[in-house]
C-alpha positions as CSV (number, residue, x, y, z in Angstrom):
1,M,-19.3,9.6,-1.3
2,P,-18.0,8.6,2.3
3,S,-16.8,5.0,2.8
4,M,-19.1,2.7,4.7
5,L,-15.9,0.7,5.5
6,H,-14.2,3.8,7.6
7,R,-16.4,5.6,9.5
8,R,-14.1,7.9,12.0
9,R,-14.2,10.4,14.8
10,P,-11.7,13.2,13.8
11,Q,-9.0,15.4,16.3
12,P,-8.4,18.7,15.6
13,F,-5.8,18.4,13.4
14,T,-7.2,15.5,11.8
15,A,-10.6,17.1,10.9
16,I,-8.8,19.0,8.5
17,L,-7.7,16.1,6.2
18,A,-11.1,13.9,7.2
19,A,-13.4,16.8,5.9
20,V,-11.5,15.8,2.4
21,V,-11.1,12.1,3.3
22,V,-14.9,11.3,3.9
23,G,-16.6,14.4,2.0
24,G,-16.4,16.2,-1.3
25,V,-17.6,15.1,-4.7
26,V,-14.9,13.1,-6.9
27,A,-15.2,12.4,-10.7
28,V,-14.4,9.6,-12.0
29,G,-14.5,8.0,-14.9
30,G,-13.3,4.3,-16.8
31,G,-12.2,3.0,-13.8
32,A,-9.3,6.2,-13.2
33,C,-10.0,8.7,-10.5
34,V,-7.9,12.0,-10.9
35,P,-8.2,14.8,-7.9
36,D,-8.0,18.1,-8.5
37,E,-3.6,18.7,-8.7
38,D,-3.6,21.6,-6.6
39,E,-5.5,19.7,-3.4
40,V,-1.8,18.3,-2.8
41,P,0.3,21.0,-2.4
42,T,3.9,19.6,-3.4
43,V,8.2,20.7,-4.3
44,P,10.9,18.4,-5.5
45,A,12.8,16.8,-2.3
46,V,16.4,17.0,-3.0
47,D,17.3,16.5,0.3
48,L,16.6,13.1,0.9
49,P,17.3,11.7,4.4
50,F,17.9,8.1,2.2
51,A,19.6,7.7,-1.0
52,L,17.7,6.7,-3.9
53,P,18.2,3.6,-6.3
54,A,19.6,4.0,-9.1
55,G,16.7,4.6,-11.4
56,F,14.1,6.2,-9.4
57,P,12.3,9.2,-10.1
58,T,12.8,12.0,-7.2
59,P,9.6,11.7,-5.0
60,R,7.0,14.0,-4.2
61,I,6.9,15.3,-1.1
62,P,4.1,17.4,0.9
63,V,5.7,20.4,0.8
64,D,3.8,21.2,4.4
65,N,5.5,17.9,5.7
66,P,9.5,17.6,4.4
67,I,11.0,14.7,5.1
68,T,14.0,14.9,7.3
69,A,16.2,12.1,9.0
70,A,14.9,13.1,12.7
71,K,11.1,12.4,11.5
72,V,12.1,9.5,10.0
73,E,13.4,8.1,13.0
74,L,10.7,9.5,15.6
75,G,8.6,7.8,12.8
76,R,10.4,4.6,13.2
77,H,10.2,4.2,16.7
78,L,6.1,5.0,16.7
79,F,5.7,2.5,13.6
80,F,6.7,0.0,15.6
81,D,5.4,1.1,19.4
82,V,2.1,-0.6,20.4
83,R,1.3,2.6,22.8
84,L,-0.4,4.1,19.6
85,S,-3.3,1.9,19.9
86,G,-5.9,2.9,21.7
87,N,-5.8,-0.1,24.1
88,G,-2.5,-0.5,24.2
89,T,-2.2,-3.8,22.2
90,Q,-1.0,-3.1,18.4
91,S,1.3,-1.0,16.3
92,C,1.3,-0.1,12.6
93,G,3.9,-3.1,12.4
94,T,1.6,-5.7,13.4
95,C,-0.2,-5.7,10.1
96,H,3.1,-4.4,7.9
97,E,5.9,-6.8,9.8
98,P,9.2,-6.0,7.8
99,A,9.9,-9.9,7.7
100,R,7.3,-10.1,5.2
101,A,7.7,-7.1,3.2
102,Y,5.3,-5.3,5.7
103,T,2.5,-7.3,5.8
104,D,1.1,-10.3,7.7
105,G,0.8,-13.0,6.5
106,K,-2.9,-13.4,6.9
107,A,-5.9,-13.2,4.3
108,L,-8.2,-10.8,6.4
109,P,-5.7,-8.3,9.3
110,V,-7.8,-8.5,12.6
111,G,-7.7,-4.6,14.5
112,S,-6.9,-4.1,18.2
113,T,-10.0,-4.9,19.4
114,G,-10.6,-8.0,17.4
115,D,-13.0,-6.0,14.6
116,G,-11.7,-7.9,11.2
117,L,-10.7,-5.7,8.8
118,P,-12.0,-6.4,5.1
119,R,-9.3,-6.3,2.9
120,N,-5.8,-7.7,2.8
121,S,-3.1,-5.9,4.5
122,P,-0.8,-4.1,1.7
123,M,2.6,-4.7,1.3
124,L,4.5,-1.0,2.1
125,A,7.6,-0.4,0.1
126,N,8.2,2.6,-2.5
127,L,5.0,4.7,-0.5
128,A,6.7,8.1,-2.1
129,W,5.8,7.2,-5.1
130,L,2.5,6.1,-4.8
131,S,-0.6,8.6,-6.5
132,T,-3.1,6.8,-4.2
133,Y,-3.1,4.6,-0.6
134,T,-5.2,1.9,0.3
135,W,-7.1,-0.5,-2.0
136,A,-9.4,1.4,-4.0
137,N,-9.9,4.6,-1.9
138,P,-9.4,7.5,-4.6
139,I,-9.2,9.9,-2.2
140,L,-6.2,9.0,-0.3
141,D,-3.7,10.8,-2.2
142,T,-0.8,11.2,0.4
143,L,0.4,9.3,3.3
144,E,-1.2,11.9,5.8
145,K,-5.0,11.0,4.4
146,Q,-4.2,7.4,4.6
147,A,-3.1,7.5,7.7
148,L,-6.3,8.7,9.2
149,V,-7.9,5.1,8.0
150,P,-5.8,3.0,10.4
151,M,-5.6,5.4,13.7
152,F,-9.0,6.7,13.4
153,A,-11.8,4.3,11.9
154,D,-13.9,3.1,14.0
155,H,-15.9,0.6,11.8
156,P,-14.0,-1.1,11.9
157,V,-11.8,-0.3,14.7
158,E,-7.9,-0.9,13.3
159,L,-5.6,0.8,15.9
160,G,-8.2,2.3,17.7
161,M,-7.1,5.8,18.5
162,A,-9.8,8.4,17.8
163,D,-11.1,7.8,22.0
164,H,-7.8,7.9,23.6
165,M,-5.7,10.5,22.2
166,P,-4.9,12.6,25.2
167,E,-3.8,8.9,26.8
168,I,-1.6,8.2,24.4
169,I,0.1,11.2,24.7
170,G,0.4,11.2,28.0
171,R,2.5,7.8,27.7
172,L,4.4,9.2,24.5
173,E,5.3,12.5,26.9
174,A,5.8,10.2,29.8
175,D,8.9,7.8,28.3
176,A,12.5,8.4,28.8
177,A,12.8,8.8,24.9
178,Y,9.9,10.6,23.2
179,P,10.3,14.2,24.2
180,A,13.8,14.5,22.5
181,L,13.0,12.2,19.4
182,F,9.8,14.9,19.1
183,E,11.6,18.1,19.9
184,E,14.6,17.4,17.0
185,A,11.8,16.2,14.9
186,F,9.3,19.4,15.5
187,P,12.0,21.9,16.7
188,D,9.1,24.1,15.9
189,E,6.3,23.1,17.1
190,D,4.7,23.8,20.6
191,P,3.4,21.5,22.1
192,V,5.3,18.7,20.4
193,V,3.5,15.5,21.0
194,T,0.3,16.0,19.1
195,D,-1.8,14.3,16.6
196,K,-0.1,15.8,13.6
197,T,3.5,15.4,14.9
198,I,2.8,11.8,14.9
199,V,1.1,12.1,11.8
200,F,3.8,13.8,10.0
201,A,6.5,11.1,11.6
202,L,5.0,8.4,10.9
203,T,4.5,9.2,7.0
204,S,8.0,10.5,6.5
205,F,9.2,6.7,8.5
206,Q,6.5,4.9,5.5
207,R,8.1,7.4,2.3
208,S,11.5,6.1,3.9
209,L,10.8,2.2,3.2
210,V,12.6,2.0,-0.3
211,S,13.4,-1.3,-2.1
212,G,15.7,-1.1,-5.2
213,N,17.8,-3.5,-5.1
214,A,16.6,-6.5,-6.0
215,P,18.3,-8.8,-9.1
216,Y,16.3,-7.3,-11.4
217,D,17.4,-3.4,-10.0
218,R,20.9,-4.9,-10.0
219,Y,20.3,-6.0,-13.7
220,F,19.4,-3.2,-15.6
221,N,20.8,-0.4,-12.9
222,G,23.8,-2.0,-11.4
223,G,26.0,-3.1,-13.7
224,E,25.7,-6.7,-13.0
225,P,25.1,-8.8,-16.2
226,N,24.5,-11.7,-13.9
227,A,22.1,-10.7,-11.4
228,L,19.4,-12.5,-13.5
229,T,19.4,-15.7,-14.3
230,D,18.5,-17.7,-17.7
231,E,15.4,-18.4,-16.6
232,Q,14.6,-14.9,-14.9
233,K,15.4,-13.2,-18.0
234,L,12.9,-15.5,-20.0
235,G,10.3,-14.5,-17.4
236,L,10.8,-11.0,-17.8
237,Q,10.3,-11.4,-22.1
238,L,7.3,-13.1,-21.1
239,F,6.2,-10.6,-18.7
240,N,6.7,-8.0,-21.3
241,S,4.9,-9.7,-24.2
242,E,1.7,-9.5,-25.7
243,V,0.8,-13.4,-24.6
244,T,1.1,-12.3,-21.2
245,E,-0.2,-8.3,-20.9
246,C,1.5,-8.5,-17.8
247,Y,3.4,-4.6,-18.4
248,H,0.5,-3.1,-19.0
249,C,-0.1,-2.8,-15.4
250,H,2.6,-3.3,-13.6
251,G,4.8,-1.8,-15.6
252,G,7.8,1.3,-14.6
253,T,9.8,1.8,-11.4
254,L,7.1,0.7,-8.9
255,F,5.6,-2.3,-11.3
256,T,2.4,-0.4,-10.8
257,T,0.3,2.0,-12.8
258,A,-0.5,4.2,-9.4
259,F,2.5,6.3,-9.6
260,V,3.6,9.8,-9.4
261,A,7.3,11.4,-8.9
262,A,8.4,15.4,-8.3
263,N,8.3,16.1,-11.7
264,S,5.6,13.8,-13.2
265,A,3.7,16.1,-15.8
266,T,0.8,13.9,-15.1
267,T,-0.6,11.7,-12.3
268,E,-1.7,7.9,-12.4
269,R,-4.7,6.9,-10.8
270,S,-6.0,3.9,-12.3
271,F,-8.2,1.4,-10.8
272,E,-8.9,-1.9,-12.2
273,N,-11.1,-5.4,-12.4
274,N,-9.4,-8.6,-13.1
275,G,-12.1,-10.7,-13.1
276,L,-11.7,-12.4,-9.3
277,Y,-15.3,-12.5,-9.0
278,N,-18.2,-12.6,-10.8
279,I,-21.5,-13.3,-8.4
280,D,-24.9,-14.5,-10.6
281,G,-22.8,-13.6,-13.7
282,N,-23.8,-9.8,-13.7
283,G,-20.4,-8.7,-12.7
284,G,-20.9,-8.3,-8.9
285,Y,-18.3,-8.7,-6.1
286,P,-18.7,-9.8,-2.6
287,A,-19.7,-7.4,0.2
288,P,-17.8,-5.6,1.9
289,N,-15.4,-5.5,-1.4
290,V,-16.9,-4.4,-4.0
291,G,-13.9,-2.1,-4.9
292,L,-14.3,1.7,-6.4
293,I,-18.5,1.7,-7.3
294,E,-18.0,2.7,-3.6
295,F,-17.3,6.1,-3.9
296,T,-18.4,6.9,-7.3
297,A,-21.9,4.6,-7.5
298,E,-21.0,4.2,-11.1
299,P,-21.4,0.1,-12.3
300,G,-18.9,-0.3,-14.0
301,D,-16.5,1.0,-10.7
302,M,-17.9,-2.6,-9.3
303,G,-14.7,-4.5,-8.7
304,R,-12.3,-1.9,-9.6
305,F,-9.1,-1.5,-7.5
306,R,-5.9,-0.2,-7.0
307,V,-2.7,-2.4,-9.7
308,P,-0.6,-3.6,-6.6
309,T,3.4,-3.4,-7.1
310,L,4.9,-6.9,-7.8
311,R,7.9,-6.5,-5.8
312,N,8.4,-8.6,-3.0
313,L,5.7,-11.0,-3.8
314,K,8.3,-13.9,-2.3
315,W,7.7,-12.8,1.3
316,S,3.8,-11.4,0.8
317,A,1.2,-14.0,0.9
318,P,-1.5,-14.5,0.4
319,Y,-2.4,-12.1,-2.4
320,F,-5.5,-9.8,-4.0
321,H,-7.7,-7.3,-2.1
322,D,-9.3,-10.4,-0.1
323,G,-6.4,-12.6,0.3
324,S,-8.0,-15.3,-1.4
325,A,-5.3,-16.7,-3.4
326,G,-2.8,-18.3,-1.1
327,T,0.1,-19.0,-3.8
328,L,1.8,-16.9,-6.6
329,D,0.5,-20.4,-8.7
330,E,-2.7,-19.5,-7.5
331,V,-2.5,-15.9,-8.9
332,L,-1.0,-17.3,-12.5
333,D,-3.8,-19.4,-12.7
334,H,-6.4,-16.9,-12.2
335,Y,-4.7,-15.0,-15.2
336,L,-3.8,-17.8,-17.7
337,A,-7.8,-18.4,-17.3
338,G,-8.7,-15.0,-17.9
339,G,-10.4,-14.7,-14.5
340,R,-11.2,-17.1,-12.0
341,T,-13.9,-19.7,-11.6
342,V,-15.7,-19.8,-8.1
343,V,-17.9,-22.2,-6.6
344,G,-20.0,-22.5,-4.1
345,A,-20.4,-19.0,-2.1
346,N,-19.4,-16.1,-4.5
347,A,-20.1,-18.6,-7.2
348,G,-19.4,-17.3,-10.9
349,V,-17.1,-16.8,-13.6
350,G,-14.7,-14.4,-13.7
351,A,-13.1,-14.6,-17.2
352,T,-17.0,-13.3,-18.3
353,N,-17.2,-10.9,-15.7
354,P,-18.9,-7.8,-18.0
355,H,-16.4,-5.1,-16.0
356,K,-13.1,-6.9,-16.8
357,S,-10.3,-5.2,-17.9
358,S,-9.8,-6.2,-21.3
359,L,-6.4,-6.8,-20.7
360,V,-7.0,-9.9,-18.5
361,R,-7.7,-12.6,-21.3
362,P,-6.8,-16.5,-21.1
363,F,-4.0,-17.2,-22.6
364,T,-1.4,-20.8,-22.4
365,L,2.0,-21.0,-21.3
366,T,4.6,-24.6,-21.7
367,E,5.3,-25.4,-18.0
368,R,9.3,-24.1,-19.1
369,E,7.5,-20.7,-19.5
370,R,4.8,-20.6,-16.4
371,G,8.3,-21.3,-14.5
372,A,10.2,-19.0,-16.0
373,L,7.6,-16.3,-15.7
374,L,7.1,-17.3,-12.2
375,A,10.6,-17.2,-11.3
376,F,10.8,-13.5,-12.5
377,I,7.7,-12.2,-10.6
378,R,8.7,-14.0,-7.2
379,D,12.4,-13.6,-7.4
380,A,13.5,-11.4,-9.7
381,L,11.7,-8.5,-8.6
382,S,12.3,-9.6,-4.5
383,D,14.7,-7.0,-3.1
384,E,16.7,-9.0,-0.2
385,D,17.9,-6.2,1.8
386,F,14.8,-4.4,2.1
387,V,13.2,-6.9,4.3
388,T,16.8,-7.2,6.5
389,N,17.8,-3.6,6.6
390,P,18.5,-2.5,10.0
391,A,17.0,1.1,9.5
392,Y,13.3,-0.6,8.5
393,Q,13.4,-3.1,12.1
394,S,12.2,-2.0,15.1
395,P,14.0,0.0,17.3
396,F,12.6,-1.7,20.4
397,P,14.6,-5.0,21.7
398,A,11.8,-6.5,22.8
399,P,7.8,-6.4,22.8
400,I,6.5,-3.6,24.8
401,T,3.4,-2.8,26.5
402,A,1.3,0.6,27.3
403,P,0.7,1.0,31.4
């Protein structure tokens, strides 16, 4: 079922991928979507141009887009270049700022032409291990497919590249640095500056955004027994307890169930309803953010969204798919109640949502326990090096504008 949120006019190369994104049938049941594994040819990545943190498995890299240092560097330039948008006003980095853990601090972002986008800008880290991308699209199972949404979507417009590819390619070819960067990254391509090479470079850079040096990582994999405070250790115990149930959906290296690695025997692609809304007591979510049901038309998939990672929450407020929680205290209140009660517009008691996950249920904490759980989620999982790493920052010394 095609998404009405992200219609696009594909260019020659992207037409191939768009046929997968907006066409075909996806079999979904029980909140999990598993497309045919053969659709994504992959090989183990053994020569990565970045270091894997201790405890991280080798990521799965598409066989048709092996990652190289030259592609990553080209992708870094493109990611922060406003000339990649149709009107030259926004870049990928506009909605994904390094200092905010690649979010934008807004409940809902705004595209390059002023269109409001319906979902919160997700945090970008450890993307090489995700099995699906965006909040509720089960078909976007590679970064190459996902890139089509911000690049070519026209309802709503994000970067607005659909009608401007010749112009954008001309801008890049006329730049003093880009021709050499493209040639180094794609020595066998002719012509070298194309929609295909732009997509492949951008996704290579995004796969290089690795976050694995939080206090949690240093405690378990870095040989630093004092990396976690006593308060954070108590929070970890609560996180992994049957009282809070947090670890069921936010476990493993990524702290999400949307996970795949090079040698994974299975691919995890779960989508969950956390009781955020319950319009009129029938389990409804406010349009257009209705979740997985948009693709499956299955009533039980109303309000199901991909489980986000809990890494780097210290910098990535506001939270939830629609940015409706401004603080982690609000997020915790939601789960303590087993679902959010909304009054006024979109009124309803989320705790009684008939489609809600059974793992989201009310529980109580003492003030000490509450503080400890927040300290673990907010501080122990946040990686200072990730938001300051020079390799992840814009290469441009000052803002650039399109001619």
